[in-house]
Residue frames as a rotation matrix with the C-alpha (Angstrom) as fourth column:
MET 1
0.579 0.815 -0.005 0.00
0.815 -0.579 -0.002 0.00
-0.004 -0.003 -1.000 0.00
ALA 2
-0.301 -0.621 0.724 1.37
0.545 -0.735 -0.403 3.40
0.782 0.273 0.560 -0.94
GLU 3
-0.420 0.087 -0.903 1.53
0.853 -0.302 -0.425 5.73
-0.309 -0.950 0.053 2.05
PHE 4
-0.382 0.331 0.863 -0.79
0.382 -0.794 0.473 8.73
0.842 0.510 0.177 1.93
GLU 5
-0.999 -0.042 0.007 -2.01
0.015 -0.505 -0.863 11.28
0.040 -0.862 0.505 4.42
LEU 6
-0.279 0.956 -0.087 -5.52
0.569 0.238 0.787 10.70
0.773 0.170 -0.611 5.71
GLU 7
-0.284 0.166 -0.944 -5.47
0.949 -0.095 -0.302 12.40
-0.140 -0.982 -0.130 9.10
GLY 8
-0.667 0.017 -0.744 -7.29
0.236 -0.943 -0.233 15.66
-0.706 -0.332 0.626 9.71
ARG 9
-0.910 0.364 -0.196 -9.79
-0.319 -0.316 0.894 15.31
0.264 0.876 0.404 6.88
HIS 10
-0.078 0.973 0.218 -13.55
-0.990 -0.049 -0.133 14.81
-0.119 -0.226 0.967 6.77
PRO 11
-0.330 -0.076 0.941 -14.53
-0.319 0.947 -0.036 11.16
-0.888 -0.312 -0.336 7.35
ARG 12
0.754 0.633 0.175 -16.39
-0.016 0.285 -0.958 10.99
-0.656 0.720 0.225 4.02
HIS 13
0.640 -0.588 -0.496 -13.25
-0.749 -0.330 -0.575 12.05
0.175 0.739 -0.651 2.14
ILE 14
-0.351 -0.794 0.496 -11.15
-0.872 0.471 0.137 9.50
-0.342 -0.385 -0.857 4.01
LEU 15
-0.010 0.423 0.906 -13.54
-0.055 0.905 -0.423 6.63
-0.998 -0.054 0.014 3.27
ASN 16
0.925 0.334 -0.180 -13.83
-0.164 -0.077 -0.983 7.67
-0.343 0.939 -0.016 -0.39
GLU 17
0.265 -0.905 -0.332 -10.05
-0.960 -0.214 -0.182 7.81
0.094 0.367 -0.926 -0.72
ILE 18
-0.432 -0.378 0.819 -9.71
-0.534 0.839 0.105 4.32
-0.726 -0.392 -0.564 0.72
LYS 19
0.383 0.699 0.604 -12.39
0.142 0.601 -0.786 3.02
-0.913 0.387 0.131 -1.68
TRP 20
0.963 0.121 -0.241 -11.21
-0.194 -0.310 -0.931 4.81
-0.187 0.943 -0.275 -4.83
ARG 21
0.057 -0.990 -0.129 -7.55
-0.995 -0.067 0.072 3.93
-0.080 0.124 -0.989 -4.32
GLY 22
0.355 0.167 -0.920 -8.62
-0.478 0.878 -0.026 0.30
0.803 0.449 0.392 -4.43
LEU 23
-0.736 -0.582 0.347 -7.61
-0.575 0.266 -0.774 -0.37
0.358 -0.769 -0.530 -0.83
GLU 24
-0.578 0.477 -0.662 -9.34
0.401 0.873 0.278 -3.14
0.711 -0.105 -0.696 1.09
MET 25
-0.114 0.642 0.759 -12.44
-0.581 -0.662 0.473 -1.75
0.806 -0.387 0.448 2.83
GLU 26
0.704 0.393 -0.592 -12.51
0.175 0.712 0.681 -4.82
0.689 -0.582 0.432 5.11
LYS 27
-0.232 -0.846 -0.480 -9.33
0.853 0.060 -0.519 -3.46
0.468 -0.530 0.708 6.76
CYS 28
-0.661 0.103 0.744 -11.29
-0.199 -0.979 -0.042 -0.34
0.724 -0.176 0.667 7.73
GLU 29
-0.333 0.562 -0.757 -13.02
0.917 0.380 -0.121 -0.16
0.219 -0.735 -0.642 11.13
ILE 30
-0.501 0.288 0.816 -15.45
-0.039 -0.949 0.312 2.65
0.865 0.124 0.487 11.92
ASP 31
-0.667 0.332 -0.667 -16.64
0.733 0.135 -0.666 3.60
-0.132 -0.933 -0.334 15.41
VAL 32
-0.508 0.615 0.603 -20.02
0.179 -0.609 0.773 5.33
0.842 0.501 0.199 15.24
LEU 33
-0.901 0.347 0.259 -22.07
-0.390 -0.391 -0.834 7.23
-0.188 -0.853 0.487 17.83
HIS 34
-0.444 0.778 -0.445 -25.20
-0.044 0.477 0.878 5.10
0.895 0.410 -0.178 18.27
ARG 35
-0.554 0.261 0.790 -27.33
-0.817 -0.353 -0.456 6.09
0.160 -0.898 0.409 21.22
GLY 36
0.566 0.779 0.268 -28.76
-0.823 0.552 0.132 3.09
-0.045 -0.296 0.954 23.02
ALA 37
0.578 -0.491 -0.652 -25.89
0.038 0.814 -0.579 0.77
0.815 0.310 0.489 22.11
PRO 38
0.711 -0.399 -0.579 -23.48
0.689 0.230 0.687 -0.22
-0.142 -0.887 0.439 24.91
GLY 39
-0.233 -0.827 -0.512 -21.30
0.670 -0.518 0.531 2.84
-0.705 -0.219 0.675 25.52
ASP 40
0.562 0.600 -0.570 -23.37
-0.051 -0.662 -0.748 4.65
-0.826 0.449 -0.342 22.85
ARG 41
-0.143 -0.682 -0.718 -21.00
-0.899 -0.213 0.381 3.24
-0.413 0.700 -0.583 20.19
ILE 42
0.821 0.208 0.532 -21.00
0.020 0.920 -0.390 0.57
-0.571 0.331 0.751 17.54
ASN 43
-0.290 -0.934 -0.207 -18.08
-0.462 -0.052 0.885 -0.71
-0.838 0.352 -0.417 15.49
ILE 44
0.810 0.582 0.071 -18.62
-0.150 0.323 -0.934 -1.33
-0.567 0.746 0.349 11.78
ARG 45
-0.206 -0.824 0.527 -16.32
0.518 0.365 0.773 -2.90
-0.830 0.432 0.352 9.18
GLY 46
-0.446 -0.063 -0.893 -15.76
-0.526 -0.788 0.319 -0.84
-0.724 0.612 0.319 6.05
SER 47
-0.987 0.045 -0.155 -16.85
-0.099 0.592 0.800 -3.80
0.128 0.805 -0.579 3.94
GLU 48
-0.517 0.842 -0.154 -20.33
0.826 0.443 -0.350 -3.58
-0.226 -0.308 -0.924 5.55
ILE 49
-0.002 0.495 -0.869 -21.14
0.209 -0.849 -0.485 -0.05
-0.978 -0.182 -0.102 4.34
SER 50
0.048 0.038 0.998 -22.09
0.989 -0.139 -0.043 1.77
0.137 0.990 -0.044 1.16
LEU 51
-0.655 -0.404 -0.638 -20.94
0.525 -0.851 0.000 5.37
-0.543 -0.336 0.770 0.79
GLY 52
0.339 0.767 0.545 -23.34
0.932 -0.353 -0.084 8.15
0.128 0.536 -0.834 -0.11
ARG 53
0.002 -0.315 0.949 -23.18
0.356 -0.886 -0.295 11.93
0.934 0.339 0.111 -0.26
SER 54
-0.032 0.076 0.997 -24.42
-0.717 -0.696 0.030 12.92
0.696 -0.714 0.077 3.21
PHE 55
0.498 0.282 0.820 -24.89
-0.780 0.558 0.282 9.49
-0.378 -0.780 0.498 4.73
PHE 56
-0.692 -0.507 -0.514 -23.41
-0.655 0.741 0.150 6.03
0.304 0.440 -0.845 4.55
THR 57
0.418 0.899 -0.128 -25.60
-0.807 0.433 0.402 2.96
0.417 -0.065 0.906 4.61
TYR 58
-0.815 -0.536 0.220 -25.14
-0.573 0.689 -0.443 0.09
0.085 -0.487 -0.869 7.06
GLY 59
-0.723 0.646 0.244 -27.67
0.574 0.759 -0.308 -2.62
-0.384 -0.083 -0.920 6.34
GLU 60
0.047 0.839 0.543 -30.96
0.916 -0.253 0.311 -0.76
0.399 0.482 -0.780 6.05
THR 61
0.582 0.164 -0.796 -29.78
0.669 -0.653 0.355 2.16
-0.462 -0.739 -0.490 8.22
MET 62
0.373 -0.458 0.807 -28.59
0.513 -0.623 -0.591 5.48
0.773 0.634 0.002 6.83
ILE 63
0.494 -0.324 -0.807 -26.02
0.798 -0.200 0.568 7.05
-0.345 -0.925 0.160 9.15
PRO 64
0.967 -0.161 0.198 -24.77
-0.055 -0.890 -0.453 10.64
0.249 0.428 -0.869 8.77
TYR 65
0.268 -0.957 -0.113 -21.00
0.453 0.229 -0.862 11.05
0.850 0.180 0.495 8.53
HIS 66
-0.057 -0.311 0.949 -20.99
-0.592 -0.754 -0.283 13.42
0.804 -0.578 -0.141 11.53
ARG 67
0.817 0.384 0.429 -21.72
-0.573 0.463 0.677 10.39
0.061 -0.799 0.598 13.75
ILE 68
0.606 -0.685 -0.405 -18.36
0.394 0.701 -0.595 8.82
0.691 0.201 0.695 12.90
LEU 69
0.957 -0.266 0.114 -16.11
-0.220 -0.415 0.883 9.03
-0.187 -0.870 -0.456 15.96
ARG 70
0.002 -0.991 0.132 -13.04
-0.593 0.105 0.798 7.14
-0.805 -0.080 -0.588 14.73
ILE 71
0.925 0.119 -0.361 -11.75
-0.365 0.544 -0.756 5.45
0.106 0.831 0.546 11.59
ARG 72
0.095 -0.905 0.416 -8.94
-0.500 0.318 0.806 2.92
-0.861 -0.284 -0.422 11.67
TYR 73
0.804 0.057 -0.592 -7.31
-0.564 0.385 -0.730 1.46
0.186 0.921 0.342 8.58
ASN 74
0.421 -0.628 -0.654 -5.19
0.156 0.761 -0.630 -1.66
0.894 0.163 0.418 9.01
GLY 75
0.323 -0.200 -0.925 -4.93
0.925 0.273 0.264 -0.88
0.200 -0.941 0.273 12.75
ARG 76
-0.776 -0.629 -0.043 -3.81
0.629 -0.769 -0.110 2.75
0.036 -0.113 0.993 12.23
THR 77
0.173 0.824 -0.539 -6.11
0.718 -0.480 -0.504 5.53
-0.674 -0.300 -0.675 13.43
VAL 78
-0.640 -0.366 0.675 -6.70
0.759 -0.438 0.482 7.87
0.120 0.821 0.558 10.48
PHE 79
-0.317 0.578 0.752 -9.58
-0.118 -0.811 0.573 9.94
0.941 0.093 0.325 11.91
VAL 80
-0.501 0.281 -0.818 -10.70
0.863 0.235 -0.448 10.89
0.067 -0.930 -0.360 15.42
ARG 81
0.189 0.639 0.746 -13.53
0.352 -0.753 0.556 13.32
0.917 0.158 -0.368 16.11
GLU 82
-0.891 -0.444 0.092 -12.70
0.125 -0.434 -0.892 15.78
0.436 -0.784 0.443 18.84
MET 83
0.065 0.928 -0.367 -15.48
0.792 0.176 0.585 15.55
0.607 -0.328 -0.724 21.43
ARG 84
-0.536 -0.198 0.821 -16.41
-0.138 -0.938 -0.317 18.80
0.833 -0.283 0.475 23.16
């Protein structure tokens, strides 16, 4: 895998870059704010989502990108949302 800078960018751009560079989406892990889940978080594999403009789809659920808390690719954190 060629090294490229992902950190500090919008989560949609990061996920699109992973997809369009032909990298393996199954190596991508996404932590999402999901109220009602244990710890209000769920963890999703990149291979389980479809990317859209304002939302990504996980199963039948459309989730807005602003709910993404962390993205890891191949074990490396490439996005973390600063919580206020």
